[in-house]
N, C-alpha and C positions, 0 to 999 in steps of 0.2 A: 794677427797683431791687433790687440785691443787698445784703442786710443785712450780709454779712460785711465788705464794703468799708467800710460806714458804721461798724461797730463798731471795725474796725482804725484807721480815721481818727480816731475819737474817742479811742481809747487813745493813739495817737501824738501827738495834739494835747495831751492832758493831760500825758503824759510830757515832751514838748518844752517846754511852758510852765512846768511845775514845775522842770525841770532848768535852764532858762534863768533862772528866778527865783533859784534857789540859786547859780548861777554869777555872776549879777549882784551878788548880795549879797557873795560872796567877793571879787569884783573891787573893789567899793566899799570893803570893809574893808581890802584891801591898799592902796588909793589913800589912805585916811586915815592909814595907818601910815607909808608911805614914798612920798611924792609923786613922787619922781624915777623910780622903777622902773616904776610902773604906767602904763598908757596913759591919755591924756587923754580919749579917747572910749571909754566902756565898751561901746558897742554894736558897735564894730569890733574888740573884743578877740578874738583868734583862738581862745580857749577857747569862745566862744559859737557858732561856726559849726556845730558838730555839732548843737546844739539848733535852729538855724535850718534845718538840713537835715531834721531830724525834723518840724518844723512844716510845712515845704514838702511833705514826703512825705504828711503828713496832709491837706493841702489837695488834693494830686493824687489821693489815694485817695478823698476825698470827691467830687471831680468825676467820677472813674471810677464810683463807686457810684451817683451821681445819673443818669448817662447810660447805664448798662447795663441 
């Protein structure tokens, strides 16, 4: 078990979840201001995909760290 992969996975997971939380807050605030411009589904907002990629990389690193 390589601890470097585990630490990197934990860091990416925290960064991804915190960033996604802030981005969801901004999307919700813009939805309340102008309902027509913001997307109806906040999870499919294109600004969130970079955070989903960060969380996915954390899961992949955790799996690699577990099996090496």
